[in-house]
C-alpha positions as CSV (number, residue, x, y, z in Angstrom):
1,M,-28.3,7.1,-4.9
2,T,-27.7,6.9,-8.7
3,T,-29.3,3.9,-10.4
4,E,-27.0,1.7,-12.4
5,P,-27.8,2.1,-16.2
6,Q,-27.9,-0.9,-18.4
7,K,-24.8,0.2,-20.4
8,A,-21.8,2.2,-19.2
9,T,-20.1,4.8,-21.3
10,E,-16.8,4.1,-22.9
11,C,-14.8,6.5,-20.8
12,G,-12.8,5.4,-17.8
13,P,-9.4,5.8,-16.3
14,D,-6.2,4.8,-18.1
15,F,-4.2,4.9,-14.9
16,I,-4.5,5.2,-11.1
17,V,-2.2,6.4,-8.4
18,I,-3.1,3.8,-5.8
19,G,-1.1,5.1,-2.8
20,A,0.3,5.0,-0.4
21,M,-1.3,7.5,2.0
22,K,1.1,10.3,3.1
23,C,3.6,9.6,0.3
24,M,3.2,12.8,-1.8
25,T,0.3,11.4,-3.9
26,S,-1.7,14.6,-3.7
27,T,1.3,16.6,-5.1
28,L,1.8,14.0,-7.8
29,H,-1.9,14.2,-8.7
30,E,-1.6,18.0,-9.2
31,Q,1.7,17.7,-11.1
32,L,0.1,15.2,-13.5
33,A,-3.0,17.4,-13.8
34,A,-0.8,20.3,-14.9
35,Q,0.6,18.4,-17.9
36,P,-0.9,18.8,-21.4
37,G,-2.5,15.6,-22.5
38,V,-3.3,14.4,-19.0
39,F,-6.7,14.6,-17.3
40,M,-7.1,14.0,-13.6
41,C,-10.6,13.6,-12.3
42,T,-12.4,15.5,-9.6
43,P,-12.7,14.5,-6.8
44,K,-9.0,13.5,-6.6
45,E,-9.9,10.5,-4.5
46,P,-13.2,8.9,-5.7
47,C,-12.4,5.7,-3.7
48,Y,-14.8,3.9,-6.1
49,F,-13.3,0.4,-5.9
50,S,-12.6,0.5,-2.2
51,D,-15.6,2.1,-0.5
52,D,-18.8,0.1,-0.7
53,E,-21.1,3.1,-0.6
54,V,-19.2,4.7,-3.5
55,Y,-19.0,1.4,-5.5
56,A,-22.8,1.1,-5.1
57,R,-23.2,4.2,-7.3
58,G,-22.3,2.0,-10.3
59,E,-19.7,1.8,-13.0
60,N,-21.4,4.4,-15.2
61,W,-21.1,7.0,-12.4
62,Y,-17.4,6.3,-12.1
63,R,-16.7,6.4,-15.8
64,G,-18.6,9.7,-15.9
65,L,-15.9,11.3,-13.7
66,F,-13.7,11.2,-16.8
67,D,-16.2,12.7,-19.3
68,D,-14.6,16.1,-19.4
69,A,-11.3,14.7,-20.7
70,R,-10.3,15.8,-24.2
71,P,-10.0,13.2,-26.9
72,G,-6.6,11.6,-26.6
73,D,-6.0,12.6,-23.0
74,L,-4.6,10.1,-20.6
75,R,-7.2,9.9,-17.8
76,G,-6.3,9.2,-14.2
77,E,-7.3,9.4,-10.6
78,S,-5.6,9.0,-7.2
79,S,-7.2,7.1,-4.3
80,T,-5.0,6.0,-1.4
81,H,-7.8,3.8,-0.1
82,Y,-6.9,1.4,-2.8
83,T,-3.8,0.3,-0.9
84,K,-5.4,-0.1,2.6
85,L,-5.6,-3.8,3.3
86,P,-7.2,-5.2,5.2
87,T,-9.6,-2.3,5.5
88,Y,-10.9,-2.5,1.9
89,P,-10.5,-6.1,0.9
90,A,-12.5,-6.1,-2.4
91,T,-10.6,-3.3,-4.1
92,V,-8.3,-5.2,-6.4
93,E,-10.9,-7.7,-7.5
94,R,-13.3,-5.0,-8.4
95,M,-10.7,-2.9,-10.2
96,H,-9.3,-5.8,-12.3
97,A,-12.8,-7.0,-13.3
98,A,-13.7,-3.5,-14.6
99,F,-10.3,-2.3,-16.1
100,P,-7.8,-5.2,-16.5
101,R,-5.4,-3.0,-18.6
102,L,-5.0,-0.2,-16.1
103,K,-1.6,1.2,-15.3
104,L,-0.9,1.7,-11.6
105,I,1.5,3.9,-9.8
106,Y,2.4,3.2,-6.2
107,V,4.5,5.7,-4.2
108,M,6.3,4.5,-1.1
109,R,8.2,6.3,1.6
110,H,10.3,5.3,4.6
111,P,7.6,3.4,6.5
112,V,8.2,5.0,9.9
113,D,8.1,8.5,8.4
114,R,4.9,7.6,6.6
115,L,3.4,6.3,9.9
116,V,4.2,9.5,11.7
117,S,2.7,11.6,9.0
118,Q,-0.4,9.5,9.0
119,Y,-0.7,9.8,12.7
120,M,-0.5,13.7,12.4
121,H,-3.2,13.5,9.7
122,E,-5.5,11.3,11.9
123,W,-5.0,13.6,14.8
124,S,-5.9,16.6,12.7
125,V,-9.2,15.0,11.6
126,R,-9.9,13.9,15.2
127,N,-9.7,10.2,14.4
128,V,-7.0,9.9,17.1
129,N,-6.7,11.5,20.5
130,L,-4.0,9.2,21.9
131,S,-0.3,9.6,22.0
132,I,1.5,8.2,18.9
133,D,2.8,5.2,20.9
134,D,-0.7,4.3,22.2
135,A,-2.3,5.0,18.8
136,I,-0.2,2.3,17.1
137,D,-2.1,-0.4,19.0
138,A,-5.5,1.2,18.7
139,F,-5.2,1.9,14.9
140,P,-3.6,-1.1,13.1
141,G,-3.8,0.9,9.8
142,L,-0.8,3.0,11.0
143,I,1.4,-0.1,10.5
144,D,-0.7,-2.0,7.9
145,Y,-0.8,0.8,5.3
146,G,3.1,1.0,5.4
147,R,3.6,-2.7,4.7
148,Y,4.2,-2.1,1.0
149,A,4.8,-5.7,-0.1
150,R,1.6,-6.8,1.6
151,Q,-0.3,-4.0,-0.2
152,L,1.3,-4.6,-3.6
153,A,1.1,-8.4,-3.7
154,P,-2.5,-8.6,-4.9
155,Y,-1.9,-5.9,-7.6
156,L,1.2,-7.6,-8.9
157,E,-0.6,-11.0,-9.0
158,A,-3.7,-9.6,-10.7
159,F,-2.2,-7.0,-13.1
160,G,1.4,-8.2,-13.5
161,P,4.5,-6.3,-12.7
162,C,4.6,-4.5,-16.1
163,Q,1.4,-2.6,-15.2
164,V,2.6,-1.4,-11.8
165,L,5.3,1.3,-11.4
166,P,7.2,1.5,-8.1
167,V,7.9,5.1,-7.1
168,F,9.6,6.4,-4.0
169,F,8.9,9.6,-2.1
170,E,12.5,10.2,-1.2
171,R,13.6,10.1,-4.9
172,L,10.7,12.1,-6.0
173,K,11.8,14.8,-3.6
174,V,15.4,15.0,-4.8
175,T,14.8,14.5,-8.6
176,P,11.2,15.5,-9.2
177,Q,11.7,16.2,-13.0
178,G,13.4,12.9,-13.6
179,E,10.8,10.9,-11.7
180,L,7.9,12.8,-13.5
181,E,9.5,11.8,-16.8
182,R,9.8,8.2,-15.7
183,I,6.1,8.2,-14.6
184,T,4.9,9.7,-17.9
185,D,7.0,7.4,-19.9
186,F,5.4,4.5,-18.1
187,L,2.0,6.0,-18.9
188,G,2.8,6.5,-22.5
189,L,2.2,10.3,-22.6
190,G,4.4,10.7,-25.7
191,Q,5.8,14.2,-24.7
192,K,8.2,15.5,-22.2
193,P,6.5,16.7,-19.0
194,A,7.6,19.7,-16.9
195,W,7.6,19.7,-13.1
196,N,5.7,22.8,-12.2
197,D,7.3,24.6,-9.2
198,E,4.3,26.9,-9.0
199,V,2.2,23.9,-7.9
200,A,2.5,23.9,-4.1
201,A,3.1,20.7,-2.2
202,Q,-0.3,19.3,-1.2
203,N,-1.8,18.0,2.0
204,R,1.3,18.4,4.2
205,S,0.5,16.9,7.6
206,N,2.6,19.5,9.6
207,E,0.4,22.3,8.1
208,R,-3.0,20.8,8.8
209,L,-5.3,22.4,11.3
210,R,-7.3,20.2,13.6
211,T,-10.9,20.2,12.5
212,S,-13.2,22.5,14.6
213,R,-16.8,23.3,13.7
214,L,-16.8,26.3,16.0
215,R,-13.6,27.8,14.5
216,D,-14.8,27.2,11.0
217,A,-18.2,28.7,11.7
218,V,-16.6,31.9,13.0
219,V,-13.9,32.1,10.3
220,H,-16.2,31.5,7.4
221,A,-19.1,33.7,8.7
222,P,-20.1,36.4,6.1
223,G,-17.8,39.5,6.4
224,I,-15.6,37.9,9.1
225,S,-13.0,36.6,6.6
226,W,-12.5,40.1,5.2
227,L,-12.2,41.7,8.6
228,R,-9.8,39.0,9.8
229,R,-7.5,39.4,6.9
230,T,-7.7,43.2,6.9
231,L,-7.5,44.0,10.6
232,V,-5.7,41.1,12.3
233,P,-1.9,41.0,11.8
234,K,-0.6,37.8,10.1
235,R,1.6,37.0,13.2
236,V,-1.5,37.1,15.3
237,R,-3.4,34.9,12.9
238,D,-0.5,32.4,12.8
239,R,-0.4,32.3,16.6
240,V,-4.1,31.5,16.7
241,K,-3.7,28.8,14.1
242,S,-1.0,27.2,16.1
243,L,-3.7,26.3,18.7
244,W,-5.1,23.8,16.2
245,R,-1.7,22.3,15.2
246,L,0.4,19.6,17.0
247,P,3.0,21.6,19.0
248,A,5.8,19.5,17.6
249,K,6.4,16.5,15.4
250,P,5.6,13.4,17.6
251,E,8.5,11.3,18.7
252,L,8.3,7.5,19.2
253,R,9.5,5.8,22.4
254,P,12.6,3.8,21.7
255,E,10.8,0.5,22.4
256,T,8.0,1.5,20.1
257,E,10.4,2.4,17.3
258,A,12.3,-0.9,17.7
259,R,9.1,-2.8,17.4
260,L,8.1,-0.9,14.2
261,L,11.6,-1.4,12.6
262,K,11.2,-5.2,13.1
263,A,7.7,-5.2,11.6
264,F,8.6,-3.1,8.6
265,D,11.9,-4.8,8.0
266,D,10.1,-8.1,7.5
267,D,8.0,-6.5,4.8
268,L,10.8,-4.6,3.2
269,R,12.8,-7.8,2.9
270,V,10.1,-9.2,0.6
271,L,9.8,-5.9,-1.3
272,G,13.6,-5.7,-1.8
273,G,13.6,-9.2,-3.2
274,W,11.1,-8.1,-5.9
275,L,13.2,-5.0,-6.7
276,S,16.6,-6.8,-6.6
277,S,17.7,-4.3,-4.0
278,P,18.0,-5.4,-0.4
279,L,15.8,-3.0,1.7
280,S,15.6,-2.3,5.4
281,C,14.5,0.6,7.4
282,E,18.1,1.5,8.1
283,R,19.1,1.7,4.5
284,F,15.8,2.6,2.9
285,R,16.4,6.3,2.3
286,E,19.9,5.7,0.8
287,V,18.8,2.9,-1.5
288,V,15.6,4.4,-2.9
289,S,17.2,7.8,-3.4
290,R,20.2,6.6,-5.3
291,H,18.5,5.5,-8.6
292,P,15.0,4.4,-9.8
293,L,14.1,0.8,-8.7
294,E,12.5,-1.5,-11.1
295,W,10.9,-5.0,-10.7
296,R,13.3,-7.9,-11.0
297,P,13.2,-9.4,-14.5
298,G,11.1,-12.5,-14.6
299,L,9.1,-11.7,-11.5
300,S,6.0,-13.8,-11.7
301,A,2.9,-14.4,-9.7
302,S,4.2,-17.7,-8.4
303,L,7.3,-16.0,-7.0
304,L,5.2,-13.4,-5.4
305,A,3.1,-16.0,-3.7
306,D,6.2,-17.9,-2.5
307,A,7.6,-14.7,-1.1
308,M,4.5,-14.0,0.8
309,R,4.4,-17.5,2.2
310,Q,8.0,-17.1,3.4
311,E,7.1,-13.8,5.0
312,A,4.2,-15.5,6.9
313,M,6.6,-18.2,8.1
314,A,9.2,-15.8,9.3
């Protein structure tokens, strides 16, 4: 483990994409990295402020991730662990203590769609072996990470609304160039970005193969990869790959979906109040796709606290 030096270097991030998980953050990371004047660190998700074992490496280690940026570049990273309460409770306090002027981008998506996509991800990495209905009770993060008001509240209180940009997956899908321009305006890039269609969508849950040590050992054995690509027809390779994919998008039981809609609607009611646009699961896609949503003028930390108290009493 790296020992913390006495004095950290001056470099560090100017902005962070803080989540949410399965909301197109990997694609946004790559699109930002493709813009002149923007440097995105490697790894894409350092998880420095959230994960204790990474935080223990020290601030100088973290700042060093941005050493390869050119002078004048905007420096950023994208870690979805930063909006995973209550799993990583120290994240906001650590982040604000080190970089109080950071700009933060939070991408949201219909919360049930996000939950299903996360379930598919967790299944592929073998964190989940249950049906989606049973997994919801066994893995609270499936719901918690989609309670956007709950995840945002500590950031809005610590950094203030002017340093947090709300972005929505559904609008990013239909107007990628316009949303990228809105994001880079928020960051102060100073030049018009260009959405790069050559950059493929990243980390799509329905394309993920379930992890398998045996399969990976065979596939990556010396010489095997060439033989496989050369001698095995693609349709056969695709059929074999399907053995490690979910056979179909999982569907929720009606009673499970009704329970989720209630849980998410309570949270969306608070979020919609902050955005001056009533939100619910039923109207979510329509409302967030129509035009960019901004924080209500005059939104303050006290109002945020009141809203959260009202949610707790509901």
